[in-house]
Phi, psi and omega in degrees: 000131178300141183285317186228155172237124183254155170262122182249345182206149178224145175216141184205147173220128183210187179290346180253008177173143182272354174210173183302315183298321180290324175301312180300314178301317175299318181296319178291325184273004182055040182262112180277148175265002186276130181190196184291149175297127176230333182262315181292130177274105184208152177289348181273006175304136181079358181246314184245119175288145178218171176245096184259148169286124191270049174225135175284169178300317179300317177294322177297318179295322178297316178299330181266001181058043179257150179293145174294344184270354180297132177277071182247132178282162176301322177302315180290321179297316177301316182298313181297324179298314181290315181298322178301315179295318181298315178299318180294318178296329179269001184057041175264109181241347178237102182295327186280347186294331178227158178293106188241133179234174178227134173235105186242141185246146175199151174240317180286328178054231186262024183300327181295325178283321178302322181296324183285326194245356190294324180297317178297322177296318180290330185260013181218154175282345182286129178279103184288119183300330181295327181296327182287355178275004184295325185299142180304323184286345178310307183299322177296316181292324181291320176298313183297322180292320182301321185259355180074032178272118185235349184295314183200142180209130176208159184241136181244134175216091178237051181053224192286354177260009192301306184285337170298318179292325175301315181295315180301315182298318178300318179299315181293324178296320177289316181298329180284351182087002184284328183225156176261334186211140178224133170266118187229137177169206180203164184213135177210135175254152176291143174218161178296327178300313181293314179301313180295324181294312177294326178294323175299322179290347180062040178238021178261131176276135177279359173234182178290135187299155182231074180307133177069007177273143179297334181264016183298145184237357180149190182255167165246131180284149178220173173231150181183170168218144180207132184220152177240147170265113176258134180225148177293156177300322179299315181296317179300316176298315179302317185276348182064039183271153169256105185292162180275323185193167174243141175274101189269334183213154182195146175196154175230136177217160178220125179272347174052040185277318189202160181297324182234346183253151171277163179290140183300333179277347176075038182294313179297317180295318178300308179306313181296319184290319179295317179291327178295320178298318178298315178302321183276352184056043176240159174262155178311319183294347180279345180285124182267334183201143178239122171273095189285160177297313167039066180285332185099358176275150181304321186285312188297309186294327176291314179299309182295319178300315180295322176298317180296318179303322180286318181298316185262015175051046177079352180250073184286130180289177177306136180214154174200158171255135176262010180287347175283350173271310193252357189071173176273111185268022173053240187301331183275353187301311182300316182285325176295317178285342167292315181298321176295323178295320177296320177297320179300314178295317182291317187262355179060048179228148174244129182272149186276160175271103184289156168074004181285132176226320186242125177297147177295143183286339184288330181200165184265072179240123179241118176288167177289124181250353177235153179290132175250125181246152179057045182255159174287113174224094181259322180229125185240137177252135177237121182261140173219116185236130185245172175306153180077003180083009184279108182242137179230140179233131177243151177230128182246139183229157171304154180266352185284000000 
């Protein structure tokens, strides 16, 4: 069994950048990608702010040198874009050299295409190819086909913890000896279905979200894709690579409290954090920074905050939510925030929690509100908590 699983490449596209370097520049500049709807065709334009990738499907296809006739959803196009950057970053040019698999996460899947074409499908004998892209696995298959990945392929859909679970699954596949290398992450595009659904739940903020603020009113939806190249210790040594980070800890837990809410006491979040620390063989005081799930909803921030206070015995390390930059990108959130965590480890920087002003009345927790540079960041915890109580915690560590 391989001793360690390393991250050797990262790729990302979000509302704050079309590649990792652009995301990093926006994070440093405290530049949020949340604003008025411009790409999605919806009656909520001008009413509900979102975080969109400012490229049309046509522009994404052009960047990838794809035919305009390809039945590729926006979810798949975003995913291919991020995976391409991750492979290039990891200097992976020969997929067949090592046993390579893909574990890709999505929640929205091809819903955006189904919305556009389902009426034509219903009113015609012609089987519209775009309608068949609705299945969650379609985007995974399209990404795998684009890069020629044939060894292993699976799709994860566990709400907002999806891509964190994809990363955990990839790590375990490598540790078990089944694969040498895994591209793991998630992709989700905005759709009317998602926007209307969250609006019905009444958890969308009409302004920019304020994670961990006492006056928080909800989340902002976003779209993104982010992927990591995970490689075994043996592969890294053979290739003479200098990895970006090691995935030192991981755990999944479910408090099964409610269909959409976490338990107010944070039972599931607490369990996942404790188990991730055990997997990493670390103590709570070893964690230098927590990239919290921090959606800005009343339930999440209260539940997660209480769990952190219990895990860290009241001495919570520096923490912040980056969702005020990117919006909540659903299935892509865990992997996007993993990319940000890797940047924190590499650059020795902690990114701020935007829009915070008023501490929550339930406890005395203050997120990091200014950029910290040249700080000690050796171990980072990244939290992802989804509907149904499905929560996953990852820990990333320096390779030195």
